[in-house]
All heavy atoms as TSV, in Angstrom:
chain	resi	resn	atom	element	x	y	z
A	1	MET	N	N	-19.442	-55.385	-23.170
A	1	MET	CA	C	-19.643	-56.062	-24.445
A	1	MET	C	C	-20.603	-55.190	-25.282
A	1	MET	O	O	-21.503	-54.587	-24.785
A	1	MET	CB	C	-20.179	-57.449	-24.307
A	1	MET	CG	C	-19.238	-58.380	-23.561
A	1	MET	SD	S	-19.938	-60.088	-23.130
A	1	MET	CE	C	-20.315	-60.639	-24.703
A	2	ASP	N	N	-20.386	-55.231	-26.607
A	2	ASP	CA	C	-21.332	-54.592	-27.511
A	2	ASP	C	C	-22.649	-55.233	-27.438
A	2	ASP	O	O	-22.741	-56.386	-27.278
A	2	ASP	CB	C	-20.785	-54.656	-28.959
A	2	ASP	CG	C	-19.405	-54.003	-29.097
A	2	ASP	OD1	O	-19.122	-53.096	-28.391
A	2	ASP	OD2	O	-18.736	-54.382	-30.080
A	3	THR	N	N	-23.733	-54.440	-27.636
A	3	THR	CA	C	-25.078	-54.959	-27.615
A	3	THR	C	C	-25.891	-54.649	-28.893
A	3	THR	O	O	-27.010	-55.032	-29.014
A	3	THR	CB	C	-25.863	-54.561	-26.426
A	3	THR	OG1	O	-26.038	-53.049	-26.426
A	3	THR	CG2	C	-25.182	-54.958	-25.086
A	4	ALA	N	N	-25.342	-53.849	-29.774
A	4	ALA	CA	C	-25.996	-53.504	-31.011
A	4	ALA	C	C	-24.954	-53.469	-32.185
A	4	ALA	O	O	-23.854	-53.170	-31.991
A	4	ALA	CB	C	-26.668	-52.096	-30.854
A	5	ASP	N	N	-25.472	-53.823	-33.345
A	5	ASP	CA	C	-24.580	-53.954	-34.483
A	5	ASP	C	C	-25.136	-53.023	-35.595
A	5	ASP	O	O	-25.979	-53.475	-36.346
A	5	ASP	CB	C	-24.469	-55.320	-34.944
A	5	ASP	CG	C	-23.495	-55.613	-36.135
A	5	ASP	OD1	O	-22.774	-54.693	-36.387
A	5	ASP	OD2	O	-23.473	-56.677	-36.658
A	6	TRP	N	N	-24.596	-51.792	-35.714
A	6	TRP	CA	C	-25.006	-50.952	-36.785
A	6	TRP	C	C	-23.992	-50.898	-37.899
A	6	TRP	O	O	-22.851	-51.364	-37.703
A	6	TRP	CB	C	-25.203	-49.464	-36.277
A	6	TRP	CG	C	-26.496	-49.366	-35.494
A	6	TRP	CD1	C	-27.706	-49.392	-35.953
A	6	TRP	CD2	C	-26.611	-49.160	-34.049
A	6	TRP	NE1	N	-28.665	-49.248	-34.900
A	6	TRP	CE2	C	-27.972	-49.086	-33.769
A	6	TRP	CE3	C	-25.687	-48.953	-33.046
A	6	TRP	CZ2	C	-28.454	-48.861	-32.442
A	6	TRP	CZ3	C	-26.119	-48.803	-31.712
A	6	TRP	CH2	C	-27.517	-48.752	-31.487
A	7	ASN	N	N	-24.327	-50.364	-38.972
A	7	ASN	CA	C	-23.497	-50.319	-40.177
A	7	ASN	C	C	-22.144	-49.723	-39.833
A	7	ASN	O	O	-22.051	-48.563	-39.280
A	7	ASN	CB	C	-24.208	-49.497	-41.266
A	7	ASN	CG	C	-23.476	-49.468	-42.565
A	7	ASN	OD1	O	-22.314	-49.213	-42.610
A	7	ASN	ND2	N	-24.160	-49.908	-43.597
A	8	ASP	N	N	-21.075	-50.383	-40.153
A	8	ASP	CA	C	-19.703	-49.908	-39.823
A	8	ASP	C	C	-19.320	-48.792	-40.851
A	8	ASP	O	O	-18.539	-47.884	-40.432
A	8	ASP	CB	C	-18.717	-51.032	-39.934
A	8	ASP	CG	C	-18.910	-52.081	-38.776
A	8	ASP	OD1	O	-19.354	-51.605	-37.704
A	8	ASP	OD2	O	-18.590	-53.218	-38.992
A	9	THR	N	N	-19.721	-48.816	-42.083
A	9	THR	CA	C	-19.370	-47.887	-43.090
A	9	THR	C	C	-19.979	-46.493	-42.883
A	9	THR	O	O	-19.308	-45.490	-42.765
A	9	THR	CB	C	-19.659	-48.312	-44.432
A	9	THR	OG1	O	-19.104	-49.700	-44.645
A	9	THR	CG2	C	-19.111	-47.398	-45.538
A	10	ARG	N	N	-21.322	-46.443	-42.766
A	10	ARG	CA	C	-22.049	-45.178	-42.635
A	10	ARG	C	C	-22.407	-44.897	-41.204
A	10	ARG	O	O	-22.717	-43.728	-40.857
A	10	ARG	CB	C	-23.306	-45.189	-43.448
A	10	ARG	CG	C	-23.131	-45.410	-44.899
A	10	ARG	CD	C	-24.461	-45.484	-45.631
A	10	ARG	NE	N	-25.581	-45.843	-44.725
A	10	ARG	CZ	C	-26.382	-46.838	-44.855
A	10	ARG	NH1	N	-26.316	-47.576	-45.917
A	10	ARG	NH2	N	-27.257	-47.189	-43.962
A	11	GLY	N	N	-22.428	-45.836	-40.310
A	11	GLY	CA	C	-22.890	-45.663	-38.990
A	11	GLY	C	C	-21.855	-45.750	-37.890
A	11	GLY	O	O	-20.622	-45.774	-38.231
A	12	PRO	N	N	-22.245	-45.881	-36.696
A	12	PRO	CA	C	-21.322	-45.892	-35.552
A	12	PRO	C	C	-20.636	-47.320	-35.379
A	12	PRO	O	O	-19.700	-47.417	-34.544
A	12	PRO	CB	C	-22.157	-45.487	-34.377
A	12	PRO	CG	C	-23.460	-46.019	-34.691
A	12	PRO	CD	C	-23.691	-45.790	-36.231
A	13	GLY	N	N	-21.134	-48.364	-36.054
A	13	GLY	CA	C	-20.578	-49.646	-35.786
A	13	GLY	C	C	-21.222	-50.256	-34.527
A	13	GLY	O	O	-22.341	-50.045	-34.252
A	14	ASN	N	N	-20.520	-51.102	-33.849
A	14	ASN	CA	C	-20.950	-51.776	-32.687
A	14	ASN	C	C	-20.839	-50.951	-31.435
A	14	ASN	O	O	-19.801	-50.321	-31.256
A	14	ASN	CB	C	-20.242	-53.055	-32.485
A	14	ASN	CG	C	-20.387	-54.060	-33.591
A	14	ASN	OD1	O	-21.194	-53.848	-34.548
A	14	ASN	ND2	N	-19.634	-55.147	-33.585
A	15	LEU	N	N	-21.908	-50.862	-30.716
A	15	LEU	CA	C	-21.946	-50.056	-29.449
A	15	LEU	C	C	-22.587	-50.775	-28.395
A	15	LEU	O	O	-23.464	-51.682	-28.568
A	15	LEU	CB	C	-22.671	-48.710	-29.703
A	15	LEU	CG	C	-22.112	-47.772	-30.743
A	15	LEU	CD1	C	-23.103	-46.627	-30.933
A	15	LEU	CD2	C	-20.774	-47.274	-30.337
A	16	ARG	N	N	-22.360	-50.380	-27.153
A	16	ARG	CA	C	-23.027	-50.990	-25.955
A	16	ARG	C	C	-24.179	-49.935	-25.666
A	16	ARG	O	O	-23.965	-48.860	-25.155
A	16	ARG	CB	C	-22.146	-51.008	-24.721
A	16	ARG	CG	C	-22.886	-51.648	-23.530
A	16	ARG	CD	C	-22.076	-51.585	-22.256
A	16	ARG	NE	N	-20.776	-52.391	-22.540
A	16	ARG	CZ	C	-19.919	-52.588	-21.539
A	16	ARG	NH1	N	-20.098	-52.078	-20.333
A	16	ARG	NH2	N	-18.834	-53.257	-21.802
A	17	VAL	N	N	-25.409	-50.321	-25.976
A	17	VAL	CA	C	-26.589	-49.451	-25.785
A	17	VAL	C	C	-27.732	-50.058	-24.976
A	17	VAL	O	O	-28.658	-49.353	-24.723
A	17	VAL	CB	C	-27.086	-48.925	-27.141
A	17	VAL	CG1	C	-25.994	-48.084	-27.858
A	17	VAL	CG2	C	-27.514	-50.089	-28.021
A	18	ASP	N	N	-27.644	-51.262	-24.687
A	18	ASP	CA	C	-28.677	-52.021	-23.946
A	18	ASP	C	C	-28.077	-52.538	-22.622
A	18	ASP	O	O	-26.967	-53.030	-22.586
A	18	ASP	CB	C	-29.145	-53.205	-24.768
A	18	ASP	CG	C	-29.734	-52.770	-26.114
A	18	ASP	OD1	O	-30.797	-52.158	-26.122
A	18	ASP	OD2	O	-29.054	-53.053	-27.148
A	19	TYR	N	N	-28.856	-52.362	-21.569
A	19	TYR	CA	C	-28.404	-52.644	-20.280
A	19	TYR	C	C	-29.414	-53.418	-19.406
A	19	TYR	O	O	-30.661	-53.224	-19.629
A	19	TYR	CB	C	-28.000	-51.393	-19.459
A	19	TYR	CG	C	-26.959	-50.544	-20.105
A	19	TYR	CD1	C	-27.205	-49.620	-21.109
A	19	TYR	CD2	C	-25.619	-50.753	-19.809
A	19	TYR	CE1	C	-26.220	-48.930	-21.770
A	19	TYR	CE2	C	-24.584	-50.032	-20.361
A	19	TYR	CZ	C	-24.906	-49.088	-21.314
A	19	TYR	OH	O	-23.914	-48.346	-21.896
A	20	VAL	N	N	-28.998	-54.128	-18.423
A	20	VAL	CA	C	-29.832	-54.667	-17.337
A	20	VAL	C	C	-29.304	-54.047	-16.074
A	20	VAL	O	O	-28.147	-54.171	-15.798
A	20	VAL	CB	C	-29.767	-56.158	-17.284
A	20	VAL	CG1	C	-30.631	-56.706	-16.127
A	20	VAL	CG2	C	-30.258	-56.835	-18.593
A	21	LEU	N	N	-30.203	-53.369	-15.324
A	21	LEU	CA	C	-29.763	-52.743	-14.080
A	21	LEU	C	C	-30.540	-53.321	-12.881
A	21	LEU	O	O	-31.576	-52.775	-12.505
A	21	LEU	CB	C	-30.038	-51.210	-14.179
A	21	LEU	CG	C	-29.305	-50.479	-15.284
A	21	LEU	CD1	C	-29.808	-49.024	-15.443
A	21	LEU	CD2	C	-27.863	-50.568	-15.182
A	22	PRO	N	N	-30.082	-54.425	-12.306
A	22	PRO	CA	C	-30.771	-55.014	-11.195
A	22	PRO	C	C	-30.597	-54.193	-9.902
A	22	PRO	O	O	-29.597	-53.531	-9.689
A	22	PRO	CB	C	-30.126	-56.402	-11.083
A	22	PRO	CG	C	-28.754	-56.152	-11.644
A	22	PRO	CD	C	-28.898	-55.147	-12.691
A	23	THR	N	N	-31.613	-54.281	-9.066
A	23	THR	CA	C	-31.492	-53.607	-7.740
A	23	THR	C	C	-30.444	-54.340	-6.899
A	23	THR	O	O	-30.156	-55.463	-7.143
A	23	THR	CB	C	-32.912	-53.725	-7.000
A	23	THR	OG1	O	-32.812	-53.019	-5.814
A	23	THR	CG2	C	-33.356	-55.087	-6.789
A	24	LYS	N	N	-29.935	-53.602	-5.912
A	24	LYS	CA	C	-28.794	-54.150	-5.175
A	24	LYS	C	C	-29.248	-55.304	-4.216
A	24	LYS	O	O	-28.340	-56.041	-3.702
A	24	LYS	CB	C	-28.108	-53.070	-4.353
A	24	LYS	CG	C	-28.894	-52.431	-3.268
A	24	LYS	CD	C	-28.109	-51.338	-2.606
A	24	LYS	CE	C	-28.905	-50.725	-1.561
A	24	LYS	NZ	N	-28.132	-49.652	-0.804
A	25	THR	N	N	-30.557	-55.551	-4.096
A	25	THR	CA	C	-30.999	-56.709	-3.316
A	25	THR	C	C	-30.920	-57.983	-4.065
A	25	THR	O	O	-31.137	-59.072	-3.463
A	25	THR	CB	C	-32.432	-56.547	-2.756
A	25	THR	OG1	O	-33.350	-56.355	-3.916
A	25	THR	CG2	C	-32.521	-55.223	-1.875
A	26	LEU	N	N	-30.625	-57.887	-5.351
A	26	LEU	CA	C	-30.463	-59.137	-6.142
A	26	LEU	C	C	-29.002	-59.532	-6.262
A	26	LEU	O	O	-28.078	-58.640	-6.424
A	26	LEU	CB	C	-31.087	-58.923	-7.540
A	26	LEU	CG	C	-32.572	-58.591	-7.605
A	26	LEU	CD1	C	-32.939	-58.301	-9.025
A	26	LEU	CD2	C	-33.287	-59.686	-7.039
A	27	GLU	N	N	-28.726	-60.786	-6.142
A	27	GLU	CA	C	-27.329	-61.327	-6.251
A	27	GLU	C	C	-27.172	-61.813	-7.711
A	27	GLU	O	O	-27.891	-62.700	-8.160
A	27	GLU	CB	C	-27.164	-62.453	-5.258
A	27	GLU	CG	C	-25.721	-62.943	-5.233
A	27	GLU	CD	C	-25.527	-63.959	-4.134
A	27	GLU	OE1	O	-26.135	-63.850	-3.045
A	27	GLU	OE2	O	-24.757	-64.892	-4.354
A	28	ILE	N	N	-26.168	-61.296	-8.364
A	28	ILE	CA	C	-25.901	-61.705	-9.809
A	28	ILE	C	C	-25.261	-63.066	-9.797
A	28	ILE	O	O	-24.201	-63.232	-9.168
A	28	ILE	CB	C	-24.967	-60.653	-10.490
A	28	ILE	CG1	C	-25.502	-59.248	-10.328
A	28	ILE	CG2	C	-24.716	-60.987	-11.875
A	28	ILE	CD1	C	-26.824	-59.053	-10.903
A	29	GLN	N	N	-25.827	-63.973	-10.532
A	29	GLN	CA	C	-25.306	-65.358	-10.691
A	29	GLN	C	C	-24.551	-65.443	-12.065
A	29	GLN	O	O	-23.664	-66.350	-12.204
A	29	GLN	CB	C	-26.460	-66.361	-10.699
A	29	GLN	CG	C	-27.211	-66.364	-9.415
A	29	GLN	CD	C	-26.282	-66.616	-8.162
A	29	GLN	OE1	O	-25.584	-67.611	-8.213
A	29	GLN	NE2	N	-26.395	-65.825	-7.185
A	30	GLY	N	N	-25.013	-64.713	-13.083
A	30	GLY	CA	C	-24.438	-64.756	-14.371
A	30	GLY	C	C	-24.959	-63.690	-15.291
A	30	GLY	O	O	-26.045	-63.134	-14.996
A	31	SER	N	N	-24.310	-63.374	-16.409
A	31	SER	CA	C	-24.847	-62.390	-17.321
A	31	SER	C	C	-24.143	-62.554	-18.683
A	31	SER	O	O	-23.133	-63.222	-18.780
A	31	SER	CB	C	-24.647	-60.983	-16.785
A	31	SER	OG	O	-23.249	-60.719	-16.669
A	32	GLY	N	N	-24.716	-61.929	-19.682
A	32	GLY	CA	C	-24.117	-61.979	-20.975
A	32	GLY	C	C	-24.945	-61.284	-22.020
A	32	GLY	O	O	-25.920	-60.669	-21.723
A	33	VAL	N	N	-24.421	-61.372	-23.236
A	33	VAL	CA	C	-25.069	-60.824	-24.380
A	33	VAL	C	C	-25.244	-61.845	-25.467
A	33	VAL	O	O	-24.255	-62.568	-25.777
A	33	VAL	CB	C	-24.248	-59.622	-25.016
A	33	VAL	CG1	C	-24.955	-59.046	-26.253
A	33	VAL	CG2	C	-24.098	-58.468	-23.944
A	34	PHE	N	N	-26.411	-62.164	-25.920
A	34	PHE	CA	C	-26.682	-63.137	-26.939
A	34	PHE	C	C	-26.161	-62.638	-28.262
A	34	PHE	O	O	-26.796	-61.781	-28.921
A	34	PHE	CB	C	-28.136	-63.442	-27.030
A	34	PHE	CG	C	-28.538	-64.501	-28.081
A	34	PHE	CD1	C	-28.058	-65.782	-28.060
A	34	PHE	CD2	C	-29.238	-64.148	-29.215
A	34	PHE	CE1	C	-28.386	-66.705	-28.985
A	34	PHE	CE2	C	-29.535	-65.080	-30.223
A	34	PHE	CZ	C	-29.131	-66.329	-30.065
A	35	TRP	N	N	-24.989	-63.092	-28.698
A	35	TRP	CA	C	-24.346	-62.719	-29.959
A	35	TRP	C	C	-23.947	-64.030	-30.653
A	35	TRP	O	O	-22.766	-64.369	-30.643
A	35	TRP	CB	C	-23.226	-61.745	-29.727
A	35	TRP	CG	C	-22.844	-60.967	-30.904
A	35	TRP	CD1	C	-22.373	-61.362	-32.076
A	35	TRP	CD2	C	-23.003	-59.504	-31.066
A	35	TRP	NE1	N	-22.138	-60.330	-32.904
A	35	TRP	CE2	C	-22.496	-59.239	-32.303
A	35	TRP	CE3	C	-23.451	-58.559	-30.216
A	35	TRP	CZ2	C	-22.560	-57.877	-32.717
A	35	TRP	CZ3	C	-23.409	-57.248	-30.625
A	35	TRP	CH2	C	-22.962	-56.910	-31.921
A	36	PRO	N	N	-24.869	-64.685	-31.361
A	36	PRO	CA	C	-24.530	-65.980	-31.967
A	36	PRO	C	C	-23.602	-65.893	-33.186
A	36	PRO	O	O	-23.545	-64.838	-33.914
A	36	PRO	CB	C	-25.831	-66.508	-32.396
A	36	PRO	CG	C	-26.717	-65.292	-32.625
A	36	PRO	CD	C	-26.212	-64.216	-31.647
A	37	ARG	N	N	-22.843	-66.941	-33.420
A	37	ARG	CA	C	-22.024	-66.961	-34.665
A	37	ARG	C	C	-23.034	-67.092	-35.821
A	37	ARG	O	O	-24.143	-67.438	-35.696
A	37	ARG	CB	C	-21.180	-68.279	-34.594
A	37	ARG	CG	C	-20.131	-68.265	-33.560
A	37	ARG	CD	C	-19.308	-69.491	-33.659
A	37	ARG	NE	N	-19.935	-70.748	-34.144
A	37	ARG	CZ	C	-20.397	-71.696	-33.321
A	37	ARG	NH1	N	-20.191	-71.683	-32.038
A	37	ARG	NH2	N	-20.955	-72.793	-33.858
A	38	LYS	N	N	-22.512	-66.705	-37.018
A	38	LYS	CA	C	-23.342	-66.713	-38.216
A	38	LYS	C	C	-23.892	-68.045	-38.567
A	38	LYS	O	O	-24.929	-68.114	-39.143
A	38	LYS	CB	C	-22.511	-66.123	-39.385
A	38	LYS	CG	C	-22.225	-64.640	-39.246
A	38	LYS	CD	C	-21.491	-64.103	-40.374
A	38	LYS	CE	C	-21.280	-62.548	-40.161
A	38	LYS	NZ	N	-20.665	-61.931	-41.275
A	39	ASP	N	N	-23.199	-69.149	-38.193
A	39	ASP	CA	C	-23.666	-70.507	-38.511
A	39	ASP	C	C	-24.562	-71.106	-37.392
A	39	ASP	O	O	-25.078	-72.153	-37.544
A	39	ASP	CB	C	-22.464	-71.434	-38.774
A	39	ASP	CG	C	-21.561	-71.586	-37.608
A	39	ASP	OD1	O	-21.647	-70.775	-36.626
A	39	ASP	OD2	O	-20.771	-72.545	-37.603
A	40	ASP	N	N	-24.846	-70.302	-36.335
A	40	ASP	CA	C	-25.762	-70.753	-35.236
A	40	ASP	C	C	-27.164	-70.735	-35.822
A	40	ASP	O	O	-27.584	-69.804	-36.459
A	40	ASP	CB	C	-25.610	-69.777	-34.084
A	40	ASP	CG	C	-26.341	-70.300	-32.867
A	40	ASP	OD1	O	-27.553	-70.567	-32.928
A	40	ASP	OD2	O	-25.736	-70.352	-31.782
A	41	PRO	N	N	-27.983	-71.822	-35.493
A	41	PRO	CA	C	-29.310	-71.924	-36.004
A	41	PRO	C	C	-30.235	-70.691	-35.499
A	41	PRO	O	O	-31.218	-70.435	-36.155
A	41	PRO	CB	C	-29.902	-73.194	-35.393
A	41	PRO	CG	C	-28.693	-74.065	-35.137
A	41	PRO	CD	C	-27.564	-73.109	-34.848
A	42	LEU	N	N	-29.795	-70.080	-34.372
A	42	LEU	CA	C	-30.603	-68.955	-33.868
A	42	LEU	C	C	-30.095	-67.609	-34.296
A	42	LEU	O	O	-30.636	-66.535	-34.001
A	42	LEU	CB	C	-30.564	-68.952	-32.356
A	42	LEU	CG	C	-31.200	-70.197	-31.705
A	42	LEU	CD1	C	-31.036	-70.167	-30.154
A	42	LEU	CD2	C	-32.660	-70.337	-32.111
A	43	ALA	N	N	-29.102	-67.545	-35.204
A	43	ALA	CA	C	-28.464	-66.295	-35.668
A	43	ALA	C	C	-29.481	-65.438	-36.421
A	43	ALA	O	O	-29.443	-64.253	-36.325
A	43	ALA	CB	C	-27.304	-66.564	-36.575
A	44	GLY	N	N	-30.486	-66.017	-37.028
A	44	GLY	CA	C	-31.554	-65.340	-37.778
A	44	GLY	C	C	-32.311	-64.463	-36.931
A	44	GLY	O	O	-32.952	-63.431	-37.337
A	45	LEU	N	N	-32.368	-64.700	-35.604
A	45	LEU	CA	C	-33.124	-63.868	-34.703
A	45	LEU	C	C	-32.607	-62.486	-34.501
A	45	LEU	O	O	-33.261	-61.496	-34.225
A	45	LEU	CB	C	-33.090	-64.552	-33.292
A	45	LEU	CG	C	-33.806	-65.860	-33.149
A	45	LEU	CD1	C	-33.646	-66.484	-31.724
A	45	LEU	CD2	C	-35.341	-65.731	-33.473
A	46	VAL	N	N	-31.265	-62.367	-34.777
A	46	VAL	CA	C	-30.652	-60.977	-34.709
A	46	VAL	C	C	-29.920	-60.609	-35.967
A	46	VAL	O	O	-28.935	-59.916	-35.962
A	46	VAL	CB	C	-29.748	-61.002	-33.499
A	46	VAL	CG1	C	-30.488	-61.003	-32.193
A	46	VAL	CG2	C	-28.732	-62.108	-33.463
A	47	ALA	N	N	-30.379	-61.115	-37.102
A	47	ALA	CA	C	-29.720	-60.831	-38.362
A	47	ALA	C	C	-29.876	-59.369	-38.666
A	47	ALA	O	O	-30.794	-58.689	-38.313
A	47	ALA	CB	C	-30.296	-61.716	-39.470
A	48	ALA	N	N	-28.987	-58.878	-39.496
A	48	ALA	CA	C	-29.017	-57.470	-39.922
A	48	ALA	C	C	-30.111	-57.304	-41.024
A	48	ALA	O	O	-30.443	-58.235	-41.725
A	48	ALA	CB	C	-27.646	-57.089	-40.545
A	49	GLY	N	N	-30.723	-56.176	-41.062
A	49	GLY	CA	C	-31.680	-55.845	-42.115
A	49	GLY	C	C	-33.050	-56.435	-41.744
A	49	GLY	O	O	-33.352	-56.729	-40.588
A	50	LYS	N	N	-33.871	-56.551	-42.799
A	50	LYS	CA	C	-35.283	-56.964	-42.553
A	50	LYS	C	C	-35.344	-58.424	-42.251
A	50	LYS	O	O	-36.514	-58.838	-41.702
A	50	LYS	CB	C	-36.093	-56.626	-43.841
A	50	LYS	CG	C	-36.190	-55.179	-44.144
A	50	LYS	CD	C	-37.106	-54.853	-45.290
A	50	LYS	CE	C	-37.203	-53.425	-45.566
A	50	LYS	NZ	N	-38.061	-53.100	-46.664
A	51	SER	N	N	-34.363	-59.202	-42.481
A	51	SER	CA	C	-34.504	-60.643	-42.168
A	51	SER	C	C	-34.430	-60.970	-40.605
A	51	SER	O	O	-34.983	-61.946	-40.167
A	51	SER	CB	C	-33.402	-61.459	-42.846
A	51	SER	OG	O	-32.115	-61.075	-42.358
A	52	GLY	N	N	-33.898	-60.049	-39.864
A	52	GLY	CA	C	-33.779	-60.296	-38.413
A	52	GLY	C	C	-34.785	-59.516	-37.648
A	52	GLY	O	O	-35.542	-58.664	-38.106
A	53	SER	N	N	-34.936	-59.814	-36.349
A	53	SER	CA	C	-35.887	-59.121	-35.456
A	53	SER	C	C	-35.409	-57.780	-35.021
A	53	SER	O	O	-36.165	-56.892	-34.729
A	53	SER	CB	C	-36.260	-60.021	-34.315
A	53	SER	OG	O	-35.082	-60.287	-33.535
A	54	SER	N	N	-34.020	-57.668	-34.904
A	54	SER	CA	C	-33.446	-56.383	-34.371
A	54	SER	C	C	-31.980	-56.350	-34.618
A	54	SER	O	O	-31.306	-57.400	-34.726
A	54	SER	CB	C	-33.719	-56.324	-32.885
A	54	SER	OG	O	-33.140	-55.068	-32.382
A	55	ASP	N	N	-31.404	-55.186	-34.684
A	55	ASP	CA	C	-29.936	-55.045	-34.745
A	55	ASP	C	C	-29.384	-54.973	-33.313
A	55	ASP	O	O	-28.195	-54.853	-33.130
A	55	ASP	CB	C	-29.514	-53.843	-35.521
A	55	ASP	CG	C	-30.167	-52.562	-35.134
A	55	ASP	OD1	O	-30.923	-52.549	-34.153
A	55	ASP	OD2	O	-30.065	-51.576	-35.861
A	56	HIS	N	N	-30.290	-55.082	-32.276
A	56	HIS	CA	C	-29.847	-55.145	-30.913
A	56	HIS	C	C	-29.717	-56.633	-30.520
A	56	HIS	O	O	-30.500	-57.472	-30.998
A	56	HIS	CB	C	-30.892	-54.420	-29.960
A	56	HIS	CG	C	-30.936	-53.000	-30.183
A	56	HIS	ND1	N	-30.385	-52.058	-29.292
A	56	HIS	CD2	C	-31.436	-52.267	-31.222
A	56	HIS	CE1	C	-30.562	-50.866	-29.736
A	56	HIS	NE2	N	-31.198	-50.954	-30.848
A	57	ARG	N	N	-28.875	-56.896	-29.502
A	57	ARG	CA	C	-28.710	-58.249	-29.011
A	57	ARG	C	C	-29.442	-58.359	-27.664
A	57	ARG	O	O	-29.670	-57.360	-26.939
A	57	ARG	CB	C	-27.217	-58.594	-28.826
A	57	ARG	CG	C	-26.460	-58.539	-30.091
A	57	ARG	CD	C	-27.068	-59.295	-31.269
A	57	ARG	NE	N	-26.189	-59.333	-32.427
A	57	ARG	CZ	C	-26.505	-58.780	-33.574
A	57	ARG	NH1	N	-27.526	-58.011	-33.698
A	57	ARG	NH2	N	-25.727	-58.959	-34.547
A	58	ILE	N	N	-29.795	-59.573	-27.333
A	58	ILE	CA	C	-30.436	-59.902	-26.013
A	58	ILE	C	C	-29.385	-59.766	-24.898
A	58	ILE	O	O	-28.405	-60.425	-24.970
A	58	ILE	CB	C	-31.080	-61.294	-26.051
A	58	ILE	CG1	C	-32.168	-61.350	-27.125
A	58	ILE	CG2	C	-31.675	-61.545	-24.698
A	58	ILE	CD1	C	-32.597	-62.722	-27.416
A	59	VAL	N	N	-29.734	-58.968	-23.854
A	59	VAL	CA	C	-28.917	-58.834	-22.748
A	59	VAL	C	C	-29.622	-59.633	-21.546
A	59	VAL	O	O	-30.740	-59.367	-21.419
A	59	VAL	CB	C	-28.728	-57.345	-22.365
A	59	VAL	CG1	C	-27.872	-57.184	-21.100
A	59	VAL	CG2	C	-28.122	-56.532	-23.457
A	60	TRP	N	N	-28.843	-60.496	-20.926
A	60	TRP	CA	C	-29.499	-61.291	-19.908
A	60	TRP	C	C	-28.732	-61.233	-18.635
A	60	TRP	O	O	-27.487	-61.102	-18.628
A	60	TRP	CB	C	-29.713	-62.682	-20.403
A	60	TRP	CG	C	-28.441	-63.439	-20.738
A	60	TRP	CD1	C	-27.847	-63.465	-21.974
A	60	TRP	CD2	C	-27.618	-64.203	-19.901
A	60	TRP	NE1	N	-26.712	-64.190	-21.946
A	60	TRP	CE2	C	-26.488	-64.638	-20.700
A	60	TRP	CE3	C	-27.651	-64.531	-18.559
A	60	TRP	CZ2	C	-25.580	-65.398	-20.153
A	60	TRP	CZ3	C	-26.676	-65.306	-18.030
A	60	TRP	CH2	C	-25.617	-65.785	-18.811
A	61	VAL	N	N	-29.351	-61.477	-17.496
A	61	VAL	CA	C	-28.775	-61.564	-16.183
A	61	VAL	C	C	-29.552	-62.606	-15.393
A	61	VAL	O	O	-30.786	-62.656	-15.338
A	61	VAL	CB	C	-28.825	-60.208	-15.415
A	61	VAL	CG1	C	-28.270	-60.344	-13.982
A	61	VAL	CG2	C	-28.059	-59.187	-16.158
A	62	ASP	N	N	-28.820	-63.574	-14.836
A	62	ASP	CA	C	-29.419	-64.523	-13.859
A	62	ASP	C	C	-29.196	-64.003	-12.471
A	62	ASP	O	O	-28.071	-63.603	-12.115
A	62	ASP	CB	C	-28.684	-65.908	-13.967
A	62	ASP	CG	C	-29.099	-66.693	-15.147
A	62	ASP	OD1	O	-30.186	-66.505	-15.760
A	62	ASP	OD2	O	-28.261	-67.511	-15.615
A	63	VAL	N	N	-30.302	-63.902	-11.705
A	63	VAL	CA	C	-30.223	-63.283	-10.357
A	63	VAL	C	C	-30.914	-64.148	-9.379
A	63	VAL	O	O	-31.758	-64.991	-9.609
A	63	VAL	CB	C	-30.885	-61.891	-10.325
A	63	VAL	CG1	C	-30.153	-60.937	-11.273
A	63	VAL	CG2	C	-32.332	-61.987	-10.749
A	64	THR	N	N	-30.541	-63.951	-8.046
A	64	THR	CA	C	-31.299	-64.550	-6.927
A	64	THR	C	C	-31.514	-63.398	-6.004
A	64	THR	O	O	-30.807	-62.361	-5.999
A	64	THR	CB	C	-30.508	-65.644	-6.218
A	64	THR	OG1	O	-29.229	-65.163	-5.771
A	64	THR	CG2	C	-30.327	-66.834	-7.071
A	65	ASN	N	N	-32.565	-63.547	-5.157
A	65	ASN	CA	C	-32.925	-62.459	-4.283
A	65	ASN	C	C	-32.198	-62.709	-2.900
A	65	ASN	O	O	-32.558	-63.691	-2.219
A	65	ASN	CB	C	-34.412	-62.396	-4.071
A	65	ASN	CG	C	-34.860	-61.146	-3.289
A	65	ASN	OD1	O	-34.052	-60.575	-2.580
A	65	ASN	ND2	N	-36.058	-60.769	-3.543
A	66	SER	N	N	-31.219	-61.933	-2.571
A	66	SER	CA	C	-30.469	-62.186	-1.330
A	66	SER	C	C	-31.203	-61.775	-0.104
A	66	SER	O	O	-30.711	-62.029	0.997
A	66	SER	CB	C	-29.120	-61.445	-1.481
A	66	SER	OG	O	-29.283	-60.087	-1.614
A	67	SER	N	N	-32.365	-61.156	-0.200
A	67	SER	CA	C	-33.136	-60.728	0.909
A	67	SER	C	C	-33.962	-61.830	1.624
A	67	SER	O	O	-34.592	-61.702	2.551
A	67	SER	CB	C	-33.917	-59.569	0.657
A	67	SER	OG	O	-34.954	-59.817	-0.287
A	68	PHE	N	N	-34.031	-62.983	0.902
A	68	PHE	CA	C	-34.812	-64.158	1.451
A	68	PHE	C	C	-33.889	-65.092	2.184
A	68	PHE	O	O	-32.843	-65.360	1.864
A	68	PHE	CB	C	-35.510	-64.899	0.291
A	68	PHE	CG	C	-36.724	-64.066	-0.309
A	68	PHE	CD1	C	-36.635	-63.701	-1.600
A	68	PHE	CD2	C	-37.741	-63.764	0.493
A	68	PHE	CE1	C	-37.643	-62.944	-2.143
A	68	PHE	CE2	C	-38.833	-63.024	-0.050
A	68	PHE	CZ	C	-38.736	-62.627	-1.363
């Protein structure tokens, strides 16, 4: 999934540039990229330009430690 949203006209557009790389001792339970719809109340957190915090999206992974 894409994790960054750059200008499509002058720039490269959407790319996968952010990763989570867990160690193999962790068991993956779920994962995703926070890419809210424009009408989502949290969409402003990742809005384009100066109004948002970043043009990158939050990448998350839920893990458990399988060595316990």
